C-alpha positions in Angstrom: 231.9 164.6 -41.2 231.7 164.1 -45.3 233.5 166.7 -46.7 233.0 168.7 -50.4 234.3 170.2 -52.4 233.5 174.1 -54.4 235.5 175.4 -57.1 235.3 179.0 -57.3 234.1 181.6 -60.0 235.9 185.3 -59.1 237.0 187.9 -60.5 239.4 190.4 -59.3 239.3 189.1 -56.1 235.3 189.6 -55.7 233.4 186.6 -55.3 230.5 185.4 -57.9 227.7 185.5 -55.8 227.0 181.4 -57.0 230.1 180.4 -55.4 228.1 181.4 -52.1 224.7 179.3 -53.6 227.1 176.6 -54.1 229.0 177.4 -50.1 225.5 177.4 -49.3 223.8 174.3 -50.5 227.9 172.5 -49.8 227.5 173.1 -46.0 224.7 171.3 -46.1 226.2 168.2 -46.7 229.3 168.3 -44.3 232.7 171.2 -44.4 233.3 172.9 -47.5 236.7 173.4 -49.2 236.9 175.7 -51.9 239.0 176.3 -55.2 240.2 179.2 -56.2 242.2 179.3 -59.2 244.2 182.1 -59.9 245.1 185.4 -58.2 242.8 187.6 -56.0 241.7 185.1 -53.2 242.9 187.2 -49.8 240.3 189.5 -51.7 238.0 187.7 -51.5 238.5 185.2 -48.3 236.2 187.5 -45.7 233.2 186.5 -48.0 234.1 182.5 -48.0 235.3 183.1 -44.1 231.3 184.6 -43.6 230.2 181.8 -45.9 231.3 179.1 -43.4 234.1 177.8 -46.3 237.0 175.5 -43.9 239.8 176.2 -46.1 240.4 178.4 -49.0 242.7 176.0 -51.7 244.8 178.7 -53.4 246.5 177.7 -57.3 247.4 180.6 -58.9 249.5 178.9 -61.7 246.3 178.5 -62.7 243.2 181.1 -63.2 240.8 179.1 -64.5 240.2 181.9 -67.8 243.7 180.7 -69.0 243.6 176.4 -67.4 242.5 174.4 -69.9 239.5 172.4 -68.5 241.9 168.9 -68.7 244.1 170.6 -66.9 241.9 172.4 -63.9 239.8 168.6 -63.9 243.1 167.3 -62.9 243.9 169.5 -59.9 240.3 169.2 -58.6 241.0 165.6 -58.7 243.8 165.8 -57.1 242.3 168.6 -54.4 239.6 165.5 -53.5 242.3 163.0 -52.2 243.8 165.9 -50.1 240.8 167.1 -48.2 239.0 163.8 -48.4 235.8 165.2 -50.8 233.4 163.1 -51.3 231.6 166.1 -53.2 232.4 168.2 -55.9 230.5 171.2 -56.9 231.4 173.5 -59.9 229.5 176.5 -61.7 226.3 175.0 -64.5 228.2 177.5 -67.2 229.2 175.4 -70.4 232.9 176.3 -69.4 231.7 174.5 -65.2 229.7 171.8 -67.1 233.2 171.0 -69.5 235.3 170.7 -66.1 232.6 168.6 -64.2 232.9 165.8 -67.2 236.5 165.8 -67.5 236.1 165.3 -63.2 233.8 162.7 -63.1 235.8 160.4 -65.8 238.6 161.3 -63.3 237.4 160.2 -60.2 235.3 156.9 -62.4 232.1 158.3 -60.0 228.4 159.4 -61.4 227.1 162.9 -62.7 224.2 165.4 -61.9 224.1 168.6 -64.0 222.4 172.2 -64.0 220.6 171.0 -60.2 218.5 173.3 -58.9 219.0 172.9 -54.8 221.3 169.7 -52.9 219.7 168.1 -49.5 221.5 166.5 -46.0 221.7 163.3 -47.9 222.7 164.2 -51.2 219.7 164.2 -53.3 219.7 166.2 -56.5 216.8 168.5 -57.5 216.4 169.1 -61.2 214.3 171.6 -63.0 213.8 169.4 -66.7 211.8 170.2 -69.7 211.8 174.1 -69.8 210.8 173.7 -65.9 207.7 171.1 -66.5 208.9 168.7 -64.6 210.7 168.5 -61.1 213.2 165.8 -60.7 214.8 164.0 -58.3 217.1 162.4 -58.2 220.7 160.6 -56.8 224.3 159.7 -57.6 224.6 155.9 -55.4 228.0 155.5 -55.3 230.7 157.5 -52.6 231.8 160.7 -54.3 229.8 162.2 -56.8 230.2 165.7 -58.8 226.8 168.3 -59.7 226.8 171.6 -61.5 224.5 174.3 -60.0 222.4 176.7 -61.8 223.5 180.3 -61.1 220.3 181.7 -58.9 219.4 178.1 -57.8 219.3 179.8 -54.2 219.8 182.8 -51.7 223.0 182.7 -50.3 223.1 182.0 -46.4 225.8 183.1 -43.9 227.4 181.3 -41.1 231.3 181.9 -39.8 234.0 180.2 -40.7 237.8 179.9 -40.6 238.5 180.2 -45.0 242.5 179.5 -43.8 244.0 179.5 -48.0 246.2 177.0 -48.7 248.4 176.9 -51.2 248.5 174.0 -53.8 250.8 172.1 -55.4 250.1 171.0 -58.3 251.5 170.4 -61.5 250.1 168.8 -64.4 251.3 165.1 -65.6 251.2 163.1 -68.3 248.8 164.0 -71.6 246.5 167.1 -69.4 248.2 169.7 -71.7 246.8 168.7 -75.0 245.2 172.0 -75.7 246.2 175.5 -74.4 244.2 178.1 -74.9 246.7 180.3 -77.4 244.1 184.5 -78.0 241.2 184.9 -75.8 238.3 188.3 -76.6 237.0 190.4 -73.5 233.6 190.8 -74.0 233.5 194.5 -73.1 230.8 194.9 -70.3 228.7 198.2 -70.1 228.1 200.0 -66.6 224.7 197.8 -66.0 224.7 194.7 -63.2 225.7 191.6 -64.3 222.5 189.7 -65.8 222.4 187.2 -63.0 223.5 189.1 -60.2 220.8 192.2 -60.6 217.7 192.7 -58.4 216.4 194.4 -61.2 216.2 193.3 -64.6 214.8 194.7 -68.1 214.4 191.9 -70.9 212.7 193.1 -74.9 211.8 190.4 -76.7 210.4 189.1 -81.0 208.2 192.2 -79.6 210.4 195.0 -80.2 210.0 193.7 -83.8 214.2 195.3 -84.6 217.7 195.4 -83.2 217.2 199.0 -83.1 214.0 199.2 -80.9 216.0 197.9 -77.9 217.2 201.1 -77.3 214.1 201.8 -75.2 215.0 198.5 -73.5 218.4 200.1 -72.4 217.1 203.4 -71.7 214.3 202.1 -69.7 216.8 199.8 -67.8 219.2 202.9 -67.1 216.5 204.4 -65.3 216.0 202.6 -63.3 220.0 201.3 -62.2 219.0 197.7 -64.1 220.6 194.7 -66.3 219.2 194.3 -69.4 217.8 190.5 -71.3 216.0 189.4 -74.2 214.2 186.3 -75.0 215.6 183.7 -76.9 213.5 184.2 -80.5 215.6 188.1 -80.2 219.0 187.5 -80.4 218.7 184.1 -82.5 217.2 187.1 -85.1 220.3 189.1 -83.9 218.8 192.0 -82.3 221.0 191.9 -78.9 224.3 190.0 -78.6 223.4 185.7 -77.2 226.0 186.4 -74.2 222.7 188.5 -72.8 219.4 185.6 -73.2 217.7 184.7 -70.5 216.0 181.0 -71.2 216.8 177.2 -70.6 219.8 177.3 -73.2 221.1 181.1 -71.8 221.0 182.9 -68.4 218.7 181.5 -65.7 218.6 184.9 -63.2 215.9 186.0 -59.8 215.9 189.2 -59.7 213.9 190.8 -57.1 212.2 192.5 -60.5 211.6 190.9 -63.1 210.2 193.1 -67.0 209.2 191.5 -69.5 208.8 193.5 -72.8 207.1 192.4 -75.9 208.2 188.3 -74.9 205.4 185.6 -75.4 206.0 183.9 -72.5 207.4 181.0 -74.4 208.6 177.9 -71.6 211.9 178.3 -72.5 211.9 181.7 -71.7 210.5 181.3 -68.5 212.7 178.7 -67.8 215.1 181.0 -67.0 213.4 183.8 -65.1 210.8 182.2 -63.2 211.7 182.0 -59.8 212.1 186.0 -60.2 210.1 187.9 -56.6 208.0 189.5 -59.7 207.5 189.8 -62.7 206.2 192.5 -65.6 205.1 192.5 -68.5 204.0 194.1 -71.4 202.5 192.6 -74.3 199.5 193.5 -76.9 198.8 190.3 -76.3 196.6 189.4 -74.4 196.3 185.7 -74.4 199.9 185.9 -74.2 201.3 183.0 -71.6 204.0 185.2 -69.8 200.7 186.4 -68.4 199.7 183.5 -67.2 203.8 184.0 -65.0 202.8 188.0 -64.1 202.7 189.4 -61.0 201.0 192.8 -63.3 200.6 193.1 -66.8 199.9 195.6 -69.1 198.1 195.1 -72.3 199.5 197.4 -74.8 201.7 198.4 -76.9 205.3 198.5 -75.8 206.5 201.3 -77.9 203.6 204.0 -75.9 204.1 201.8 -73.2 207.7 202.4 -71.8 207.3 205.6 -72.5 205.3 206.1 -70.3 206.3 204.3 -67.6 210.1 206.6 -68.2 207.9 209.6 -67.5 206.2 208.5 -64.6 210.0 207.1 -63.0 211.9 210.6 -64.1 209.0 212.2 -62.5 209.7 209.9 -58.8 213.5 210.9 -59.3 213.2 215.1 -59.6 
């Protein structure tokens, strides 16, 4: 039976949803072994066991946030040999893609990025050109590396052993040609993580100015939601780029997505079109976002949002 290696994303011992999604896809192809870099594996073990993972291979001395991508790629290459894996899945983050590219070069195998689905026979589905085309492809060789877009599938539970195995790895040769010398962590708010939130409230060009995003934040806080922004808003400097939703930003798939003053350009739609319910507020009745929206309000968001918050507060009392 085939074996698939998955590079885990985690924080404080909590397994990221993106990892559970990759495990769900990997189980279609065979047994799943997870590589856990850094500490906290014992805390994440129950979640991985419930996800159907066979083993959790731990390298505590190589935390992914401070280990160069070249070292991580070398470590993964060693684990591919250790478990006999014929596929490796990595999350489609900036760091994940660099690791995947280096790993594919080391293994001399094919690489497919930004997968949205995987079949049992390793056929990969990708959404390209802003979601206007669906492509299906397959790495013909016996070995392949794939990066998977977050929020691609719904994680499914089963049962596994998730046996913790300590990795004995020493980098060799010139893999340590770069070292991380400093990091400035992003100060996080009390709001849900954007890619994992069940409700996302976003603002776009219609917000008109950065200070007006306080209105979006207030609405999001009243709903227990995460805050997002369109590329136009982040490029204008109105909101940090880390909150950009779209093809060149983050992909979200919440139960409820609310787009305020967002026209609905294909770049933005590619990052939120799998949302279960989409609500749009825009004063332009011809805005493309209304083609995707389940519910639409044609009106000035500076009038609509305050009225909505009044109704939310009234229902909460």
